C-alpha positions in Angstrom: 0.0 -0.1 0.0 1.6 3.3 -1.1 1.5 6.3 1.4 3.6 9.3 2.1 5.0 9.8 5.7 5.0 13.3 6.9 8.4 15.0 6.7 10.7 15.3 9.7 13.3 17.9 8.6 16.5 17.9 10.7 17.1 21.0 12.9 19.7 23.5 11.4 23.3 23.5 12.4 25.5 26.5 12.8 26.9 28.1 9.8 30.4 27.1 10.9 32.1 25.6 7.8 34.2 23.3 10.0 37.0 23.4 7.4 38.4 26.0 5.1 37.7 25.8 1.4 41.1 24.4 0.5 40.7 21.8 3.3 37.2 20.9 2.0 38.7 20.6 -1.6 41.3 18.1 -0.3 38.7 16.1 1.9 36.2 15.8 -1.1 39.0 14.7 -3.5 39.5 11.9 -1.2 35.9 11.2 -0.9 35.7 11.0 -4.9 38.3 8.2 -4.6 36.0 6.2 -2.4 32.9 6.9 -4.4 34.3 7.7 -8.0 32.7 8.3 -11.4 33.4 5.1 -13.4 34.5 5.8 -16.9 36.4 4.4 -19.8 39.6 5.8 -21.1 38.1 7.0 -24.3 35.8 9.4 -22.5 38.5 11.4 -20.9 39.4 11.5 -17.1 38.3 14.2 -14.7 39.8 14.2 -11.1 36.7 12.3 -9.9 36.8 9.6 -12.4 38.1 6.1 -12.1 39.1 4.4 -15.4 37.8 0.9 -16.3 38.1 -0.9 -19.5 35.3 -0.6 -22.0 34.4 -4.3 -21.5 34.1 -3.8 -17.9 32.0 -0.7 -18.3 29.7 -2.5 -20.8 29.3 -5.5 -18.6 28.4 -3.3 -15.5 25.8 -1.4 -17.6 24.2 -4.7 -18.8 24.1 -6.2 -15.4 22.7 -3.2 -13.8 20.1 -2.8 -16.4 19.0 -6.4 -16.0 18.7 -5.9 -12.3 16.9 -2.6 -12.3 14.1 -3.7 -14.7 12.5 -0.5 -15.4 11.8 1.3 -18.6 14.6 3.7 -17.9 16.9 1.1 -16.5 19.8 1.9 -19.0 19.7 5.6 -18.1 19.6 4.8 -14.4 22.5 2.3 -14.7 24.6 5.0 -16.5 23.7 7.7 -13.9 24.8 5.2 -11.2 28.1 4.5 -12.6 28.7 8.3 -13.4 27.8 9.5 -9.9 30.7 10.5 -7.6 30.4 11.6 -3.9 31.2 15.3 -4.2 28.5 15.8 -7.0 25.8 15.5 -4.2 25.3 18.8 -2.3 23.8 16.8 0.6 27.0 14.7 0.8 29.1 17.6 1.9 26.3 18.7 4.3 26.2 15.3 6.0 29.9 15.5 6.6 29.5 19.0 8.1 26.7 18.0 10.3 28.5 14.9 11.6 31.7 17.1 12.3 29.7 19.9 13.7 27.6 17.8 16.1 29.3 14.5 16.8 32.9 14.3 16.1 35.3 15.1 19.1 37.2 18.5 18.8 40.6 16.7 19.1 39.5 14.5 16.0 38.5 17.6 14.1 41.8 19.3 14.9 43.8 16.3 13.8 42.0 15.9 10.5 42.3 19.8 10.0 46.1 19.6 10.6 46.5 16.8 8.0 44.2 18.5 5.4 46.3 21.7 5.8 49.6 19.7 5.4 48.3 18.1 2.2 47.8 21.7 0.8 51.5 22.4 1.1 54.4 21.1 -1.0 56.4 19.8 2.1 53.4 18.3 3.9 52.1 16.6 0.8 55.7 15.2 -0.1 55.8 13.9 3.5 52.3 12.3 3.5 51.8 11.3 0.0 55.4 11.0 -1.6 54.4 13.8 -4.1 55.1 17.6 -3.7 51.7 18.4 -5.6 48.9 19.1 -3.3 46.7 16.1 -2.9 43.7 17.4 -4.8 46.0 18.2 -7.8 47.3 14.7 -8.0 45.8 12.2 -10.5 43.0 10.0 -9.4 45.3 6.8 -9.5 47.8 8.5 -7.3 45.2 9.6 -4.7 43.8 6.2 -4.7 47.2 4.7 -4.0 47.7 7.2 -1.3 44.4 6.3 0.5 45.2 2.7 0.2 48.7 3.1 1.5 47.3 5.2 4.5 45.1 2.1 5.6 48.4 0.3 6.6 50.6 3.5 7.5 52.9 3.2 10.5 51.3 6.5 11.6 48.0 5.8 13.5 46.7 9.4 12.6 46.8 8.3 8.8 45.3 5.0 9.3 42.5 6.7 11.3 41.9 9.3 8.6 41.7 6.8 5.9 39.3 4.6 7.8 37.0 7.6 8.7 37.1 8.9 5.2 36.0 5.6 3.7 33.5 4.7 6.2 31.8 8.2 6.2 32.0 8.4 2.4 30.3 5.0 2.0 27.5 5.9 4.5 26.8 9.4 3.3 26.7 8.5 -0.3 24.1 5.8 0.4 22.2 8.2 2.7 22.0 10.9 0.2 21.9 9.5 -3.3 18.5 9.0 -4.8 20.1 7.1 -7.7 21.5 4.5 -5.4 18.1 3.8 -4.0 16.6 3.7 -7.4 19.4 1.2 -8.5 19.0 -1.2 -5.6 15.2 -0.7 -5.6 14.9 0.4 -2.0 11.4 1.9 -1.6 10.5 5.0 0.2 7.9 3.1 2.2 7.5 -0.6 2.9 5.6 -2.6 0.4 3.7 -4.5 3.2 1.5 -3.2 6.0 -1.0 -0.5 6.4 -0.3 2.6 8.2 -2.1 3.2 11.5 -2.4 6.0 13.8 -0.3 5.9 17.0 -1.4 7.2 20.4 -1.9 10.9 20.7 0.6 11.8 23.5 0.2 15.1 25.2 3.4 17.0 26.3 3.6 19.6 29.1 4.5 22.9 27.6 6.7 25.3 29.7 5.5 28.9 29.6 7.8 31.6 28.5 10.0 33.3 31.3 13.3 34.2 32.4 13.2 32.4 35.8 13.7 28.7 36.4 10.4 26.9 36.1 9.6 24.5 39.1 7.5 21.3 38.6 6.6 19.1 41.4 5.8 15.3 41.1 6.2 12.1 43.1 8.5 10.4 40.6 10.6 11.9 37.8 12.0 9.5 35.2 14.7 10.8 32.9 14.2 8.8 29.8 11.4 7.2 28.0 13.0 4.1 26.7 12.6 0.3 27.6 13.4 1.0 31.1 11.7 4.4 31.6 8.5 3.2 29.8 8.0 0.2 32.1 8.7 2.2 35.2 6.3 5.0 34.3 3.5 2.5 33.7 3.9 0.6 36.9 4.4 3.6 39.0 1.5 5.6 37.5 -0.8 2.5 37.8 0.1 2.4 41.4 -1.4 5.7 41.8 1.7 7.8 42.0 2.4 11.2 40.2 4.9 10.4 37.4 6.7 12.9 35.3 8.8 11.4 32.2 11.3 13.9 30.7 12.9 12.9 27.5 15.6 14.9 25.5 14.3 13.6 22.2 11.0 14.6 20.5 7.9 12.6 19.8 7.1 11.7 16.2 3.9 9.9 15.7 3.6 7.0 13.2 2.5 9.2 10.6 6.2 10.3 10.2 7.2 6.7 9.9 9.3 5.3 8.5 11.5 8.3 8.2 14.1 8.8 5.4 17.6 7.4 6.2 19.2 10.7 7.0 16.2 12.1 9.2 15.7 8.7 11.0 19.3 8.6 12.0 19.4 12.3 12.8 16.3 12.4 15.0 16.2 8.9 16.6 19.8 7.8 17.4 22.4 9.0 19.7 24.7 11.4 18.0 22.8 11.1 14.8 23.9 7.5 14.2 27.5 8.6 14.2 28.9 7.4 17.6 32.0 5.5 17.2 34.5 4.3 19.8 37.7 6.1 20.3 39.8 3.8 18.3 37.4 4.3 15.3 36.7 0.7 14.7 33.3 0.2 16.5 30.1 2.0 15.2 27.7 2.4 18.1 24.0 2.7 17.4 22.0 3.7 20.4 18.3 4.8 20.4 17.7 8.4 21.2 14.0 8.7 20.5 10.6 9.0 22.3 10.4 5.3 23.3 14.2 5.0 23.4 15.7 2.0 21.7 12.4 0.4 21.6 11.3 2.7 18.8 14.1 1.8 16.5 15.0 -1.7 17.4 14.2 -4.8 15.4 11.5 -6.2 17.9 13.6 -9.3 19.0 12.1 -10.4 22.3 14.4 -13.2 23.7 14.3 -14.0 27.4 17.5 -14.1 29.5 19.0 -17.6 29.1 19.5 -19.9 32.0 23.4 -19.7 32.1 23.4 -15.9 32.2 20.9 -15.9 35.1 23.1 -18.2 36.9 26.2 -16.0 36.2 24.5 -13.1 37.6 23.0 -14.8 40.6 26.7 -16.1 41.5 27.7 -12.5 41.9 25.3 -12.3 44.9 22.1 -11.3 43.1 19.8 -14.4 43.7 16.9 -12.5 42.1 18.0 -13.6 38.7 17.5 -17.3 39.5 14.1 -16.7 41.3 10.7 -17.3 40.1 9.9 -13.5 40.6 12.4 -12.7 37.6 10.7 -15.3 35.5 7.4 -13.9 36.4 8.6 -10.3 35.2 10.0 -11.7 31.9 6.6 -13.3 31.2 4.7 -10.3 32.3 6.6 -7.9 30.0 6.4 -10.4 27.1 2.6 -10.8 27.6 2.1 -6.9 27.5 3.8 -6.6 24.3 2.1 -9.6 22.7 5.4 -11.4 22.1 5.0 -14.1 19.6 6.8 -16.9 17.6 4.1 -17.2 15.1 6.0 -15.1 12.5 6.2 -14.8 8.7 9.8 -15.3 7.8 11.4 -13.2 5.0 14.1 -14.5 2.8 17.3 -14.1 4.9 15.8 -15.3 8.1 14.4 -18.4 6.2 18.0 -18.9 5.0 19.3 -19.1 8.5 16.6 -21.5 9.5 17.0 -23.8 6.4 20.8 -23.6 6.4 21.0 -24.4 10.0 18.7 -27.3 9.4 20.9 -28.7 6.7 24.0 -28.4 8.9 22.4 -29.5 12.0 22.8 -26.4 13.8 20.5 -25.4 16.6 18.5 -22.6 15.3 15.2 -21.1 16.5 12.6 -18.5 15.8 13.2 -15.3 17.6 10.1 -14.1 19.1 8.9 -10.6 18.2 6.9 -7.9 20.2 4.5 -7.5 17.3 1.3 -7.5 19.5 0.1 -10.6 17.7 0.0 -8.7 14.6 0.6 -11.4 12.1 0.7 -9.0 9.3 3.6 -7.2 10.7 6.1 -7.6 7.9 8.3 -4.6 8.0 11.9 -4.3 7.5 12.0 -0.5 7.8 11.4 -0.5 11.8 14.8 0.9 12.4 13.4 4.1 10.9 10.2 3.8 12.9 7.2 1.4 12.6 4.4 2.8 10.5 1.9 0.2 11.4 2.2 0.2 15.1 2.6 -3.6 15.1 5.9 -3.3 17.0 4.9 -3.0 20.7 7.8 -1.0 21.9 7.3 1.6 24.7 5.9 4.2 22.4 3.0 1.8 21.5 2.6 0.0 24.8 4.2 1.0 28.2 4.1 4.8 27.7 0.5 4.5 26.5 -0.5 2.7 29.6 1.4 5.3 31.7 -0.4 8.0 29.9 -3.8 6.3 30.6 -2.8 6.1 34.2 -2.2 9.8 34.4 1.5 10.1 33.7 2.8 13.5 32.6 5.4 13.9 29.8 8.0 16.5 28.8 9.9 16.3 25.4 13.1 18.3 24.6 14.3 18.1 28.1 18.0 17.9 28.5 18.8 16.6 32.0 21.9 18.4 33.4 22.1 16.9 36.9 20.2 15.3 39.7 19.5 17.5 42.7 20.0 16.4 46.5 19.1 17.4 49.8 20.7 16.2 53.1 18.3 14.6 55.5 19.4 13.3 58.9 23.1 13.4 57.5 22.3 11.3 54.4 22.2 12.4 50.8 18.7 12.1 49.3 17.8 12.6 45.7 15.3 15.6 45.4 14.9 16.1 41.8 16.5 16.9 38.4 17.6 20.1 36.8 17.7 20.6 33.0 17.0 22.8 30.1 13.8 22.4 28.1 13.6 23.3 24.4 10.4 23.9 22.7 9.4 22.9 19.1 9.4 25.7 16.6 6.2 27.4 15.3 5.4 24.7 12.9 5.6 22.0 15.7 8.8 20.8 14.2 12.3 21.1 15.5 14.0 22.6 12.6 13.1 26.2 12.9 14.9 29.1 14.7 11.9 30.2 16.7 12.3 27.9 19.5 12.2 28.7 23.3 14.6 27.5 26.0 13.9 27.7 29.6 15.8 26.2 32.8 13.6 23.8 34.6 13.7 22.1 38.0 11.6 19.0 38.7 11.2 18.4 42.5 10.5 14.8 43.1 10.4 12.2 46.0 12.2 9.7 43.9 14.3 10.0 40.8 14.8 7.2 38.2 17.6 7.5 35.7 16.8 5.7 32.5 19.0 7.4 30.0 20.6 4.2 28.5 24.0 2.9 28.9 25.9 5.7 27.3 24.1 8.7 29.0 23.0 7.2 32.5 26.6 7.1 34.0 27.2 10.6 32.4 24.3 12.0 34.2 25.5 10.4 37.5 28.8 11.8 37.1 27.5 15.4 36.3 25.5 15.1 39.5 28.8 14.6 41.6 28.2 10.9 42.4 31.4 9.2 43.4 31.8 5.5 42.5 34.6 4.0 40.4 32.3 1.7 38.7 30.3 4.5 37.0 30.8 4.2 33.2 32.9 1.1 33.6 32.1 -2.4 32.6 30.6 -1.3 29.2 29.4 -4.3 27.2 28.6 -3.8 23.6 27.5 -7.3 22.0 30.1 -6.5 19.3 29.3 -7.7 15.9 31.0 -8.2 12.6 28.7 -8.5 9.6 28.5 -10.9 6.7 26.7 -10.3 3.4 25.7 -13.2 1.2 24.8 -12.5 -2.5 22.3 -14.8 -4.3 21.3 -15.3 -7.9 17.8 -14.5 -7.3 16.4 -11.2 -5.9 16.0 -11.3 -2.1 14.7 -7.8 -1.5 16.2 -8.1 2.0 14.5 -5.0 3.5 11.2 -6.6 3.1 9.8 -8.4 6.1 10.7 -8.8 9.7 14.3 -7.7 10.3 15.5 -10.4 13.0 13.4 -13.4 13.6 16.0 -16.2 13.8 19.1 -17.2 15.9 21.6 -20.0 15.8 22.9 -20.9 19.3 25.6 -23.4 18.5 28.5 -20.9 19.1 27.3 -19.1 22.2 29.4 -20.9 24.7 32.8 -21.3 23.0 34.9 -21.0 26.2 32.6 -23.1 28.5 31.9 -19.9 30.6 29.1 -18.6 28.6 31.2 -16.4 26.1 30.7 -16.9 22.5 28.6 -15.7 19.7 25.0 -16.1 18.2 24.2 -15.8 14.5 21.4 -13.6 13.6 20.2 -11.5 10.6 20.3 -7.8 10.4 17.9 -5.0 9.3 19.1 -4.2 5.7 18.7 -0.5 5.8 21.0 0.4 3.1 23.3 3.1 4.6 23.7 1.1 7.9 24.5 -2.2 6.2 26.5 -1.0 3.3 28.8 1.3 5.3 30.1 -1.8 7.1 31.1 -3.7 4.0 34.5 -3.8 2.6 35.9 -1.2 0.3 38.7 -2.4 -2.0 38.2 0.3 -4.5 35.3 2.4 -5.8 34.4 0.2 -8.6 34.1 -2.9 -6.4 32.1 -0.9 -3.9 29.6 0.2 -6.5 29.2 -3.3 -7.7 28.6 -4.5 -4.2 26.1 -1.8 -3.5 24.2 -2.6 -6.6 23.8 -6.2 -5.4 21.9 -5.3 -2.3 18.7 -6.4 -3.8 20.3 -9.9 -4.1 21.7 -10.2 -0.7 21.1 -11.6 2.7 22.8 -10.0 5.9 24.2 -11.8 9.0 25.5 -10.6 12.3 27.6 -12.3 14.9 26.2 -11.0 18.1 28.9 -11.8 20.7 28.6 -12.1 24.5 32.0 -10.7 25.1 34.2 -11.3 28.1 36.2 -8.1 28.0 34.6 -4.8 28.6 35.2 -1.0 28.0 34.1 2.2 29.4 32.1 5.3 28.6 33.1 8.8 29.7 32.2 12.4 28.9 34.1 14.3 26.2 36.0 17.0 28.1 34.8 19.6 25.6 31.2 18.8 24.4 30.3 16.5 27.4 28.9 13.9 24.9 29.7 10.1 25.4 33.0 8.9 24.5 33.6 5.2 24.1 36.7 3.6 25.1 36.3 0.1 23.7 38.4 -2.3 21.7 37.4 -5.9 21.0 39.8 -8.1 22.8 41.7 -10.9 20.8 39.7 -13.3 23.2 36.3 -12.2 21.8 37.5 -11.6 18.2 38.2 -15.4 17.9 34.6 -16.0 18.8 33.4 -13.5 16.2 35.4 -15.3 13.6 33.8 -18.7 14.3 30.4 -17.0 13.9 31.2 -15.5 10.6 32.5 -18.8 9.3 29.3 -20.5 10.4 27.2 -17.7 8.7 29.2 -18.4 5.5 28.5 -22.1 5.7 24.7 -21.4 6.2 24.7 -19.1 3.2 26.6 -21.5 1.1 24.4 -24.5 1.6 21.4 -22.2 0.7 23.0 -21.5 -2.6 24.9 -18.2 -2.0 27.3 -17.4 -4.8 29.2 -14.8 -2.8 30.0 -14.0 0.8 31.5 -10.8 2.0 32.6 -9.8 5.5 33.1 -6.6 7.3 36.6 -7.4 7.8 38.7 -5.9 5.0 41.7 -8.2 5.1 39.6 -11.2 4.1 38.7 -11.5 0.4 35.1 -12.4 -0.3 34.2 -16.1 -0.9 33.2 -16.5 -4.7 31.5 -19.7 -5.6 33.1 -21.4 -8.6 30.5 -24.2 -9.2 26.8 -23.6 -10.3 24.1 -24.1 -7.5 22.9 -26.7 -7.6 25.4 -28.8 -9.8 24.4 -28.9 -13.3 25.8 -32.5 -13.5 23.6 -34.7 -11.6 26.2 -37.5 -11.4 28.4 -35.3 -9.5 27.7 -35.6 -5.7 27.1 -32.2 -3.9 30.0 -31.9 -1.5 28.2 -29.3 0.6 30.4 -27.3 2.9 33.3 -29.9 2.1 33.6 -27.9 -1.2 37.4 -27.3 -1.6 37.1 -23.6 -2.5 34.9 -23.0 0.5 37.3 -25.1 2.8 40.3 -23.1 1.5 38.5 -19.8 2.3 37.7 -20.9 5.8 41.3 -22.1 6.3 42.7 -18.7 5.1 40.2 -16.9 7.4 41.1 -18.9 10.5 44.9 -18.1 9.8 43.9 -14.5 10.6 42.7 -15.2 14.0 42.4 -13.4 16.1 41.3 -10.8 13.7 43.2 -7.5 13.8 40.9 -5.2 15.3 41.9 -2.3 13.0 41.0 -4.2 10.0 37.4 -4.8 10.7 34.4 -2.6 10.8 32.5 -3.7 13.9 29.2 -2.5 15.1 27.1 -2.5 18.3 23.3 -2.0 18.8 23.3 -3.1 22.4 25.0 -1.2 25.3 25.0 -2.6 28.8 26.7 -2.6 32.2 27.8 1.0 32.9 25.9 1.3 36.3 25.9 -2.3 37.0 23.8 -3.9 39.7 25.9 -5.5 42.5 25.8 -7.1 45.9 27.9 -4.4 47.4 29.2 -0.8 46.5 32.6 -2.2 46.0 31.3 -4.1 43.1 28.9 -1.9 41.2 26.7 1.3 41.1 23.3 0.1 42.0 21.9 -2.3 44.7 19.6 -5.2 44.0 16.7 -2.9 44.0 18.2 -0.6 41.4 19.0 2.1 44.0 22.2 3.9 43.6 24.6 2.8 46.5 24.8 5.4 49.2 22.0 7.7 48.1 18.4 7.4 49.0 15.6 8.0 46.4 17.9 7.7 43.3 17.4 4.7 41.0 18.7 3.6 37.6 16.3 1.6 35.4 17.9 0.5 32.0 20.4 -1.9 30.5 23.2 -0.2 32.3 22.4 -2.1 35.4 23.2 -5.6 33.7 26.0 -7.2 35.8 27.5 -8.3 32.4 26.4 -8.8 28.7 23.1 -10.3 28.5 24.0 -12.4 25.5 20.5 -12.0 24.0 18.9 -8.8 22.6 18.6 -6.9 25.8 15.0 -5.3 25.6 13.2 -8.0 27.4 15.9 -8.4 30.1 15.9 -4.7 30.6 12.1 -4.4 30.9 11.9 -7.4 33.3 14.5 -6.0 35.8 12.7 -2.6 35.7 9.2 -4.4 36.2 10.5 -5.9 39.3 12.4 -2.8 40.7 9.7 -0.3 39.9 6.9 -2.4 41.4 9.0 -2.6 44.6 9.5 1.2 44.4 5.9 1.7 44.0 5.2 -0.3 47.2 7.8 1.8 49.0 6.3 5.0 48.0 2.8 3.9 49.1 4.3 2.9 52.4 5.9 6.3 52.9 2.6 7.9 52.1 1.0 5.9 54.5 3.6 6.7 57.2 3.2 10.4 56.5 -0.7 10.2 56.6 -0.5 8.4 59.9 1.9 10.7 61.5 -0.3 13.7 60.4 -3.4 12.2 62.0 -1.4 11.9 65.3 
């Protein structure tokens, strides 16, 4: 059913050009190496053109025309090959937005210094081997420079090369209409009927110069999977609840958003968060409803060995019946179901696992028993309302029970009083920013006002990247705050099939393979799952050899299936505030121990794809060549036995891949969609940040309710675990508030 979502333009950024004109010229000349125009020698050669043979060009046109299958397919194919990065005005603007809003100042300074040096004879000679400024060098020379930088002895050059390649791939796919036309990615899902979402009402702060004071029983900072559950339980228990959220609410009439707007509005740091070493892309929800608005609906309960691991740290709740009751309760509320229509790539995982004897299962989905929910665009917002994340369930229940909501609220710090010599949380201070005159967030006519929320209890539900930073800004001293950051690191695999797969159609993640989840005997290992095939997110992780190869790979997306190796890692990192911007900085490098497990997951994914007929298999590890099948599928000679995964070419590829173990962390593009553990629950303040009831150690009235309280990585998609823990802690808090109210009432009567 065709429909047109309402637009959600991004808010404007400052006019700061970030770089000088010569610096931009140099930077864009590198971007054009990553995404060049492909031409033949006979047509001349501009600085943005990569020369290929006439035969290669003709073959590419013919292949693309056959894939595109429209009346103007030949014209589209030629436009696709001709397009180069700097030709797109939005390409440069995406770079500028990322650098203005999300890139640490030290990284901008480092890149600026290198770009300036490349515009001098001495600097260019030192960095490129030629005295000519980089942008004046030939295409082939610039391509050689960029490839050499990837393996340079200077870490700054390696970082620049990786960043330019990653951002060029991502921003090209984000902003090129011809890319989307070539691969056939539709603006809206083919399946599903749009439905109206709940009409949330938000408190509007009146104009004024003084600080606005609001009073409530409980203030919850964050509206995600933890905050939403807490809001429902506390409001239904009769307590006054105020939920404050830094993001803005967009109803389902705006969904799915375009790729640039979806990332900009609904993800932390506009979807540009990366680890300090530059090798881990971190996707964290920052929307009304938190990660539950942009996740893929996977609703797996915490496994027994993880519950036991956590119980063994002095937290017996996790092996209690009460925890199971909470797991079941949250699943019931969201209509979690395994009665799911599988799309192509999830069917491949199930069927390939069956053929190999792997233990694969259907991943239940929180689709509210909506059997028609068949949407692969949910990362950009669910237009049918079938996905029962907080925006469609918990927050609706909270609203019905009388909870009050504030959007556009940036929490600065938790406030405290001293009562009988003890530190007691008494509220939250922050800045509220209104929408513009058109109820959007892109206009200049917005109002800002300082706000203090006075509350009996404060619940921090900002997520594992932001919750520890709020605690630190509030002056809370605990060495565990921000530590123990688990990311479920993944590398990605892309299998290419002969037939069209249209991998963005259907539910994103509905299967999982368990065989490799306990590779060390202590619960550390990897699960094989499928991935949402939103083009910019997936293709940005795929390997770049040169521009011609990447354009070929991009055009094949309509024939692909995507895999991830979701790893329960042993070794953690940390999150800390940027000293200038205050934004989250992520200190995390996948250890060699955990990289070995990721490798085994990728090999297993390749086997699954192979036995289902894949003709190519790519990984997000650039040092590993893709596997290219040399024999037809199935074999044309019926007298030749099908060797399956014993195929000598596949085994040689696997052997070559294993020789690289443990994978070099610098040579892979890893990703994380799960962040956990930075305010971990513990049996004593010497071991963590919050107690078994979710209360911050040493402070009365302050709680944390999100995945940051996990004692370690959950090993499964964390939504249900997060909700279940919060269900338990918020119910206990509701009872505590009721008891306190009764005590005060009794005292007043006396």
